[in-house]
C-alpha positions as CSV (number, residue, x, y, z in Angstrom):
1,X,-14.8,6.0,34.5
2,X,-16.0,7.0,37.9
3,X,-18.7,4.6,39.1
4,X,-16.4,1.8,39.9
5,X,-15.3,2.3,43.3
6,X,-12.4,4.1,44.6
7,X,-11.3,3.6,48.0
8,X,-8.9,0.5,47.3
9,X,-6.8,2.0,44.7
10,X,-6.6,5.8,46.3
11,X,-4.9,3.8,49.7
12,X,-2.9,3.4,46.5
13,X,-2.6,5.2,43.7
14,X,-3.7,9.2,43.7
15,X,-7.2,8.7,42.5
16,X,-8.0,12.3,42.9
17,X,-7.9,13.3,39.0
18,X,-11.5,11.2,38.8
19,X,-13.7,13.9,40.0
20,X,-12.2,16.0,36.4
21,X,-12.7,13.1,33.9
22,X,-15.5,13.9,31.5
23,X,-17.5,10.3,32.9
24,X,-18.0,11.8,35.7
25,X,-22.2,12.4,36.2
26,X,-22.9,10.3,32.9
27,X,-24.4,7.1,35.4
28,X,-26.8,6.9,32.3
29,X,-23.9,5.5,30.6
30,X,-23.0,1.7,30.2
31,X,-19.9,1.6,31.9
32,X,-19.6,-1.3,33.1
33,X,-21.9,-3.1,31.6
34,X,-20.9,-6.3,29.6
35,X,-19.7,-5.6,26.4
36,X,-22.1,-8.0,24.2
37,X,-25.6,-5.7,25.0
38,X,-24.1,-1.9,25.3
39,X,-25.7,-0.9,21.6
40,X,-22.8,0.7,19.1
41,X,-24.6,4.1,20.3
42,X,-23.7,3.6,23.3
43,X,-19.9,2.8,22.5
44,X,-19.8,5.5,20.2
45,X,-20.6,8.1,22.5
46,X,-18.7,7.0,25.8
47,X,-15.5,6.7,23.2
48,X,-16.0,10.2,21.9
49,X,-16.3,11.2,25.8
50,X,-12.7,9.1,26.2
51,X,-11.2,10.7,23.4
52,X,-12.4,14.4,25.1
53,X,-11.6,13.7,28.2
54,X,-8.9,15.4,30.3
55,X,-7.4,12.7,32.0
56,X,-8.5,10.1,29.6
57,X,-4.5,9.4,30.0
58,X,-4.4,8.5,34.3
59,X,-7.6,6.8,33.3
60,X,-5.5,4.3,31.2
61,X,-2.6,4.4,33.6
62,X,-5.3,2.7,36.1
63,X,-6.8,0.7,34.3
64,X,-3.8,-0.9,33.4
65,X,-1.3,-0.8,36.4
66,X,-4.7,-1.4,38.8
67,X,-4.9,-4.8,35.9
68,X,-9.0,-3.6,34.9
69,X,-10.4,-6.5,34.0
70,X,-14.0,-5.5,33.6
71,X,-15.8,-2.4,32.5
72,X,-15.3,0.8,29.5
73,X,-11.8,2.7,30.7
74,X,-10.0,4.7,28.5
75,X,-12.0,4.4,25.4
76,X,-12.5,1.1,25.5
77,X,-13.9,-2.1,27.3
78,X,-11.5,-3.7,29.6
79,X,-13.3,-7.4,29.1
80,X,-11.4,-9.8,29.2
81,X,-13.6,-11.9,26.3
82,X,-12.9,-9.0,23.9
83,X,-9.7,-8.2,24.4
């Protein structure tokens, strides 16, 4: 997910991989929307991008290490309500 500010993480974690993410340049998708308002089509498109992404493991690692609790990261919503 490239729409999340990375300044605070870049001091702690190497986030250079984000420039190679499949979601880069896809601001029209609801990466940060509530899962309840995300359409099935949008979920399928975002999930497909993540499955084909060359850095999906880096994304999943960052989401886990940063304890991300919102947004669509590494192929799934990280919102607390959907866990």
